[in-house]
C-alpha positions in Angstrom: 0.0 0.0 0.0 1.4 3.5 -1.1 0.7 6.0 1.5 -0.2 9.5 -0.1 2.5 12.2 0.9 -0.2 14.2 2.9 -1.1 10.9 5.0 2.4 10.2 5.4 3.2 13.5 6.8 0.1 13.1 9.4 1.4 9.8 10.4 4.8 11.2 11.0 3.3 14.0 13.1 1.4 11.5 15.1 4.4 9.3 15.7 6.7 12.3 16.5 4.2 13.5 18.9 4.0 10.3 20.6 7.8 10.1 21.2 7.9 13.6 22.4 5.0 12.9 25.0 6.5 9.5 26.2 10.1 11.2 26.3 8.5 13.8 28.8 7.2 11.0 30.9 3.4 11.1 29.8 1.5 7.9 29.0 -0.5 8.1 25.9 -2.7 5.6 23.7 -1.8 5.2 20.1 -4.8 4.2 18.1 -4.3 2.4 14.9 -6.8 1.0 12.2 -5.6 -2.5 11.5 -8.3 -3.5 9.2 -11.0 -1.7 7.2 -13.5 -3.1 4.8 -16.2 -1.6 2.8 -16.8 2.1 2.8 -14.8 3.7 5.6 -13.5 7.2 6.0 -9.8 6.0 6.8 -7.8 3.0 5.4 -5.8 0.6 7.5 -2.9 2.4 9.1 -4.6 5.5 10.0 -3.4 6.6 13.3 -4.4 9.0 16.2 -2.9 9.9 19.6 -4.9 10.2 22.5 -4.1 11.5 26.2 -6.0 11.2 29.4 -7.8 14.6 28.6 -8.7 13.3 24.8 -7.4 13.5 21.4 -3.9 15.0 21.0 -3.1 14.4 17.2 -4.2 12.5 14.1 -7.7 11.1 13.2 -9.2 7.8 12.2 -12.3 9.5 10.3 -13.9 11.8 12.8 -17.6 11.5 13.7 -19.3 9.5 16.3 -17.1 6.5 15.8 -13.9 8.4 16.5 -15.5 10.0 19.5 -16.4 6.4 20.8 -12.8 5.2 20.2 -11.3 8.2 22.0 -13.5 7.5 25.1 -12.3 3.8 24.9 -8.6 5.0 24.5 -9.0 7.1 27.7 -10.5 4.1 29.6 -7.5 2.0 28.3 -5.1 4.7 29.8 -6.9 4.5 33.1 -6.6 0.7 33.1 -3.0 0.6 31.7 -4.0 -2.0 29.1 -4.4 -2.0 25.2 -7.5 -3.3 23.5 -8.8 -4.4 20.3 -12.0 -2.9 19.0 -14.4 -3.7 16.1 -17.1 -1.4 14.6 -19.7 -2.0 12.0 -22.3 0.2 10.6 -24.8 -0.4 7.9 -25.3 2.0 5.0 -28.8 2.8 6.6 -27.1 3.8 10.0 -24.6 5.8 8.1 -27.3 7.7 6.4 -28.8 8.5 9.5 -25.5 10.1 10.6 -25.0 7.5 13.5 -21.2 7.1 12.8 -18.2 7.8 10.8 -18.1 4.2 9.2 -20.1 4.6 6.0 -21.5 1.2 5.7 -18.3 -0.6 6.4 -16.3 -2.5 9.0 -13.2 -1.4 10.9 -10.9 -3.0 13.6 -8.8 -0.7 15.8 -6.2 -1.5 18.2 -5.3 0.8 21.0 -1.7 0.5 22.2 -0.7 2.1 25.6 2.7 3.9 25.4 4.5 4.3 28.6 7.5 6.2 29.5 10.9 4.4 29.9 10.9 2.4 33.3 13.4 3.7 35.5 14.9 3.1 39.0 15.7 6.3 40.9 18.1 5.7 43.8 18.5 8.3 46.5 21.9 7.5 48.1 25.2 6.4 46.7 26.5 4.1 49.5 27.3 0.5 49.2 23.9 -0.9 48.9 23.2 1.4 46.0 26.2 0.0 44.0 24.7 -3.2 43.7 21.0 -2.0 43.4 22.2 0.0 40.4 24.1 -3.0 38.7 21.1 -5.3 39.2 18.5 -2.7 38.1 20.4 -2.2 34.8 20.8 -6.0 34.4 16.9 -6.5 34.5 16.4 -3.4 32.0 15.7 -0.4 34.1 17.1 3.0 33.2 19.3 4.0 36.5 19.7 7.2 38.1 21.6 7.7 41.2 21.3 10.9 43.4 23.6 12.0 46.2 25.1 15.4 47.4 28.3 13.8 48.1 30.7 14.2 45.2 33.1 11.2 46.6 30.1 8.9 46.6 27.9 10.0 43.6 30.7 9.5 41.0 30.5 7.9 37.6 33.4 5.6 38.4 31.4 4.1 41.2 28.3 3.7 39.0 29.6 2.9 35.5 26.2 1.3 34.5 24.0 4.0 35.5 22.3 6.4 32.9 22.9 9.4 35.1 24.6 10.1 38.4 23.5 13.3 40.0 25.4 15.3 42.5 22.8 17.4 44.1 20.6 17.9 47.2 17.1 16.3 47.2 15.1 19.4 46.5 17.4 20.6 43.6 17.5 17.2 42.0 13.7 16.8 42.1 13.1 20.2 40.6 14.3 18.9 37.3 13.6 15.1 37.8 10.3 13.9 36.1 8.8 11.2 38.4 6.1 9.1 36.4 4.1 5.9 37.0 7.1 4.1 35.3 9.5 5.4 38.0 10.6 3.1 40.9 12.2 5.1 43.8 14.6 3.6 46.3 15.5 5.5 49.3 18.9 4.3 50.8 20.7 7.4 51.9 23.2 7.8 54.9 20.8 8.3 57.6 17.1 8.3 58.7 16.9 12.1 58.7 18.0 12.1 55.0 15.6 9.3 54.3 12.8 11.3 56.1 13.6 14.3 53.8 13.6 12.3 50.6 10.4 10.4 51.4 8.6 13.6 52.3 9.5 15.0 49.0 8.3 12.0 46.9 5.4 10.2 48.9 2.8 12.2 46.9 4.5 11.6 43.4 2.8 9.1 40.9 5.9 6.7 41.1 5.0 3.1 40.9 7.0 2.1 43.7 8.5 3.7 46.9 10.9 1.9 48.9 12.9 3.0 52.1 15.8 1.2 53.9 15.6 0.8 57.7 14.2 -1.3 60.5 10.7 -1.3 61.4 11.3 0.8 64.5 13.4 3.3 62.6 10.6 3.7 59.8 7.8 4.0 62.4 9.7 6.8 63.9 10.1 8.5 60.2 6.4 7.8 59.6 5.2 9.5 63.0 7.3 12.6 62.0 5.8 12.8 58.6 2.3 12.4 60.0 3.2 15.3 62.6 4.1 17.4 59.6 0.6 16.7 58.0 1.0 13.7 55.9 -1.8 11.4 56.1 -1.4 7.8 57.3 -3.0 6.4 54.1 -0.4 8.2 52.0 2.4 6.4 53.7 0.8 2.9 53.3 2.2 2.8 49.8 5.6 3.0 51.1 7.7 -0.4 51.1 9.4 -0.1 54.5 11.4 -2.1 55.5 12.4 -2.1 51.7 12.6 -5.5 49.8 11.2 -8.9 50.2 12.4 -10.9 53.3 14.9 -13.4 52.1 17.1 -13.0 55.1 19.5 -10.6 53.4 22.4 -9.3 55.2 25.2 -8.1 52.9 24.7 -5.1 50.6 24.5 -7.6 47.5 21.9 -9.6 49.2 19.9 -6.5 50.2 20.1 -5.3 46.7 18.7 -8.6 45.4 15.7 -8.4 47.8 15.0 -4.8 46.5 15.1 -5.5 42.9 12.8 -8.7 43.5 10.4 -6.5 45.3 10.3 -4.0 42.5 9.8 -6.8 39.9 7.1 -8.3 42.0 5.4 -4.9 41.9 5.9 -4.3 38.3 4.5 -7.9 37.6 1.5 -7.4 39.9 2.7 -10.1 42.2 1.4 -8.5 45.4 0.7 -11.6 47.2 4.3 -12.4 47.7 5.3 -9.1 49.3 6.0 -8.5 52.9 3.4 -5.7 53.3 
């Protein structure tokens, strides 16, 4: 099938916008006509991009049918799952203006495009070295953040995509946290852990984990509640961090942390400690 130049330009516009949005940390739905038979306003291959607020770019023909597909795409975004749709409209229905499929059939696939999954590690100590290596091994983009230059150094984290030497507040001012972000808090002390947690607990991150014993974490949670954070908000924090495998060494603790993140990512909630 030869795509007319004007249609090709529109497709490129949709795809470029999709890449831009995803690169900025946004989750979007890419809608594609995968099959069209009979009299339809668009041929197979036509695309449109939909965000949580509605249509962003492109079209699959306009009219009532496109409006229905946009609503389906918004639902798919909420669920985080793609879906296959089929539409059929008789010529009689088309004549009544009930849809944009003029007496034809159309199959549409909605694909959910997620930002790159990344692990953000606050703290560049011994545990972080192993967490960074393992996270990269299983396919995550990795960022390490610490305000100590001697610790947050590329030589200590050669596999990391970015090593940031900044205070928490400054780092977060230009760090995009999305539903594809997994945050690990393993700083040099509970006061620093508390500072980081307070800054990210309301973020849309897929995972929040904080190092420390149950007693230490209970103290941190109490302090944050006294500062106005709701206990319900703190329930999403995995603390103590990691699956209980009896880990003792930094490398073993890192294994337990990455295992917990994988469990969250795959929806295996039943195997987690909390």
